[in-house]
C-alpha angles and dihedrals in degrees: 000000000000092000086053094051093048092046089052089046094051091047088060093045092048089053094048094049090050092050091046090053093048095048086056088061099262125140110259131167115245087217088068093052097041095043113129120221095256090055090045089053091051091050102041114015127089130225090277091051098249122125125234100223094208088068087065094060116112145159130211143180130245115256088222105039113032091196091060115086135170129206124209117205122192109202122215090199111097093207106037113223138176092280091061095045088052089052090052092047092050095054089046092052093047090053094040093236118149098188124068143159124203119207117196136178098226128013143306125250120237087243091058090047089054088057087059092052093044095050097042092108088058105029136030100218127178132181135210132176116225089246086062090061104039087099128030098235091197086067095060113111092232091055110086123211116286126199124182114227121226116235088258095051090047091054089049091054095049090048097046094053095030093238137152121224090250091061096062121094112256139237116194118237088237094058110121092234092048089050092050090053092040094237119186130199111288095024118124127216126200112221120201121198134177118259126203090207104038104020094246138355129201129221132182133224129188120221115237 
């Protein structure tokens, strides 16, 4: 029963991380997103019903920039330490990929987080616990549509309204939606909400 519960949990996590990567503009198969639990078990579960998380690892290419790739790494280690981070970096180095996301079942040690900071000039690493990905927060009815602006779109926005960056409302880099889209400091997101009078209206926030 425990294996079945964990398999169902990983099925949800696998779906959300594929949706996240697709929403960031990377190539993702709809088959992975729309896969039902029975098919997931056939693909990834062994005879005992448990899932080898390494089978869920994948990398994919940006739809806009074919030179940009991202690697998604599922950790077997419940409390991610330096050893696991070295393993992840070794794979990324071997594949010449600079962007990566590590997904883990428990937590991450402070020493492992220091690796992310220490390597930030060479690798863009992000971390999500499996509990963060059980539900896609952007599908919640209370979360409006978010669109990340390109640097050119951000420039046009500031020029059109004669604004300085400091005049824009803010969204924290640690905000769950900001983390979902991988926002970094200085990036701007367009938020579209329904309006009873005009149908919908847009606002903008800068990540800080």
